[in-house]
N, C-alpha and C positions, 0 to 999 in steps of 0.2 A: 157513712162515716155517722156514728151511733152520736146522736145528741138529747139528753135526759134533763130536761127539766124538774127543779122538784115540785114542783106545782103544774097543773094545768092552765093553759093559757089561752082566752080567748080574744083573736084580734077584734076590736071593736071599730066603727065606724068615725068619719072623719067628724062629724057630727059630735059624734058623745065623748073622741076624745077632744074637741074644744069645748066643749059646754062643761067638764070634770075638769079639764087643765086648767078654766079660769078660777075656777072655785081655789082649787091645788097650789098656784101661783097667788092667790091670797094671802095665803095658811103662808105658802115661803115670803111673801114681803113684809108678813104681820112680826114672822121669828127674827126678819133681819135686821128692822125698826127694831124689835126688843132684843138682842143677842149682840148688832154689830160687825162687824167684818173680821173673817179670818181667825173664827175660831176652830176648833179640829172640826174635821168632815164629819166625823161618828157623832160630836154634838148635835150640829146642823140635823144628821141623818134620823138619830134618836128621838130629837124633838121635834121634825113635821112628822112621822107616824105618829106619835103619843097625839100630834094635836087634831092628826087626818082622823085618829082614831076616837078621839072624843068629839069633830065631827059628824059621828055616823056616818063613817066610810067602812067600807066594808070589804075584810081582804088585802089589809095593809100587812105588808112583810119587809122587813131589811136584810138584808146579806143574801138572797135569795142566789140558791147553788144552782149553775147547769153545767152536767159534766159532758167532754166531751171528750170520746174514746175514738181510736182507730190502731189497731194492730195492737204493737207495746206501747204506743201512745198513750196519755190520758190526761186532761185536763179539767179541774173543776174553776171556772170562773163567778163571781159573783155581783151580781144587778145588786146598788146599791139599795132602793125603794121598789116596790112595787106594791103600787095602789090601784084596786079596781084592775087590774089589768095594764095600767100605765105605766109604763119604766120610768123609770127616773135614777140620772145617773146626777149623782152631785159630787162639785167640785172646791175646793178652797183655793182657788188659785191668780193670782193679781190678774191673767188673762188668761183665756182658753186657747189652748193651743191644738195642732193638728190632731193630735193622739188621742185626748182628748174625745173629738167628735167621729176618731176612727171606730175606740172603745163602744162608744153607743148605736154605731151602723152595725158593729158586730152584733151588738149582743140585740138588734132587730132583728140581724138573720140568724141566728142561732135561734131566735124562738119563735120564727115565722110571723111577729107581732108585724103591724103597723105604723106604731107612735112609738114614740121616746119624746123626753125631754131632758136636757142636758144645764144643769143649772149652777151658773157659779155662783154661791154663797160670798 
């Protein structure tokens, strides 16, 4: 089954993931503190991308497409946010559901990445 991410993705180590994630989650918490709860997901997504770029993170992209096709089937999945090869799936829900976790795991499987973060704003 052909899987075609729109960008070149390179898995990173466990230690690199945690080091970068610590910095990014600091930005996430500052956004939450500034904005509060239950804005539209796109608002948080764009703000996180903007603040990460301003903080000097390279390779920040939103709505990163991954095309999956097999015979007559074709579907495009979109990763909410990709920051230095880290997948961030953002939600604005009262509570996270199993479907949210499955979606994040699906992105890991499709991309061959080792780490992702599911964040409920």
